[in-house]
C-alpha positions as CSV (number, residue, x, y, z in Angstrom):
1,E,-62.4,14.2,-74.6
2,V,-63.3,15.5,-71.2
3,R,-65.2,18.7,-71.6
4,L,-67.0,19.0,-68.3
5,M,-66.0,18.2,-64.7
6,E,-68.1,18.1,-61.6
7,S,-66.8,18.6,-58.1
8,G,-68.1,19.3,-54.6
9,G,-69.9,16.1,-53.7
10,G,-69.5,14.4,-50.4
11,S,-71.2,13.1,-47.3
12,V,-73.6,15.2,-45.2
13,Q,-76.3,14.7,-42.7
14,A,-79.9,15.4,-43.4
15,G,-80.6,19.1,-43.3
16,G,-77.1,20.0,-44.3
17,A,-75.9,21.7,-47.5
18,L,-73.5,21.1,-50.4
19,K,-72.4,23.2,-53.3
20,L,-71.6,21.4,-56.5
21,S,-69.5,22.9,-59.3
22,C,-69.4,22.1,-63.0
23,K,-66.4,23.4,-64.8
24,A,-67.0,23.7,-68.6
25,D,-65.1,25.0,-71.6
26,G,-66.1,28.3,-72.9
27,F,-67.9,27.0,-76.0
28,F,-70.4,24.9,-74.0
29,F,-70.9,27.6,-71.4
30,N,-71.7,30.3,-73.9
31,E,-73.3,28.4,-76.8
32,R,-75.2,25.5,-75.2
33,D,-77.9,24.9,-72.6
34,M,-76.5,23.5,-69.3
35,A,-78.2,21.0,-67.0
36,W,-77.8,19.1,-63.8
37,F,-79.0,15.5,-63.6
38,R,-78.8,12.9,-60.8
39,K,-79.1,9.1,-60.6
40,A,-79.4,7.1,-57.5
41,P,-78.8,3.3,-57.3
42,G,-81.8,1.4,-58.6
43,K,-83.6,4.6,-59.6
44,E,-84.1,6.4,-62.9
45,C,-82.1,9.4,-64.1
46,E,-83.7,12.7,-62.9
47,L,-83.4,16.1,-64.4
48,V,-82.5,18.5,-61.5
49,S,-82.3,21.8,-63.4
50,K,-81.7,23.4,-66.8
51,M,-79.9,26.7,-67.4
52,A,-80.6,27.9,-70.9
53,F,-77.9,29.8,-72.8
54,N,-79.9,33.0,-72.2
55,G,-79.9,32.5,-68.4
56,L,-83.4,31.2,-67.9
57,I,-83.5,28.4,-65.3
58,H,-85.9,25.5,-64.8
59,Y,-86.0,23.5,-61.6
60,A,-87.5,20.1,-61.0
61,D,-90.2,20.1,-58.4
62,F,-88.1,18.4,-55.8
63,A,-85.4,21.1,-56.2
64,K,-87.6,24.2,-56.0
65,G,-87.0,26.1,-52.8
66,R,-84.0,24.1,-51.8
67,F,-81.6,24.1,-54.8
68,T,-80.2,27.1,-56.6
69,V,-78.3,27.3,-59.8
70,S,-75.7,30.1,-60.4
71,Q,-72.8,30.7,-62.7
72,D,-69.5,32.4,-63.0
73,N,-69.0,33.3,-66.6
74,A,-65.3,34.3,-66.1
75,E,-64.5,30.8,-64.8
76,Y,-66.9,28.9,-67.1
77,T,-68.5,27.3,-64.1
78,M,-72.0,26.4,-63.2
79,Y,-72.9,25.8,-59.5
80,L,-75.7,23.9,-57.8
81,Q,-76.2,25.0,-54.2
82,M,-78.2,22.3,-52.4
83,N,-79.7,23.2,-49.0
84,S,-81.9,21.2,-46.6
85,L,-80.7,18.0,-48.0
86,K,-82.7,14.8,-47.6
87,P,-81.6,11.2,-47.7
88,E,-83.6,10.8,-51.0
89,D,-81.2,13.4,-52.5
90,T,-78.5,10.7,-52.3
91,A,-77.2,10.2,-55.9
92,V,-74.5,10.7,-58.4
93,Y,-74.9,14.2,-59.8
94,Y,-74.0,15.0,-63.3
95,C,-73.7,18.2,-65.3
96,A,-74.3,18.2,-69.1
97,A,-74.1,20.5,-72.0
98,V,-76.9,20.1,-74.5
99,D,-78.1,21.8,-77.7
100,R,-79.8,25.1,-77.4
101,F,-83.5,25.0,-76.9
102,T,-83.6,21.4,-75.8
103,A,-87.0,21.0,-74.2
104,V,-87.4,20.0,-70.6
105,W,-89.4,17.0,-71.5
106,A,-86.6,15.8,-73.7
107,L,-84.1,16.2,-70.9
108,E,-86.4,14.3,-68.6
109,R,-86.3,11.3,-70.9
110,M,-82.5,11.1,-70.7
111,K,-80.9,8.1,-68.9
112,C,-77.7,9.5,-67.5
113,A,-76.0,7.1,-69.8
114,R,-73.3,7.2,-72.5
115,S,-76.1,6.9,-75.1
116,D,-77.5,10.3,-74.2
117,S,-76.9,13.3,-76.5
118,G,-74.7,16.1,-75.5
119,Y,-71.6,16.2,-73.4
120,W,-71.6,14.9,-69.8
121,G,-69.2,15.0,-66.9
122,Q,-68.3,11.9,-65.0
123,G,-70.4,12.8,-62.0
124,T,-69.9,13.6,-58.3
125,Q,-71.3,11.5,-55.5
126,V,-73.7,13.0,-52.9
127,L,-74.5,11.0,-49.8
128,V,-77.1,12.2,-47.4
129,S,-77.5,10.3,-44.1
130,S,-80.4,10.6,-41.7
């Protein structure tokens, strides 16, 4: 069953911006922690950010100062605003709903694979050219 859906990806030149959306059902949005991940070809899965059910947000070091997470509770949607994009940001970006209180270190061990716990969207592609 599809419970999450990402959108907003596309192609952009370095220095540009994109805003990704993750549409979730109300249960996940209100009762779970939400996270953004990304995976580039030939590279490991990376945690981008975590938004806890209480609103606390964690950002990966590469995202700090450039990426911003926000939410629209009425629309059950989480956003990822990405500014000053770099070619190394090229990846498929996923959103996921995970259990409350899932530690950042546990999220960082996930593989962006079907074997991972929680519920995942199918991803949206981001291509950044130099």
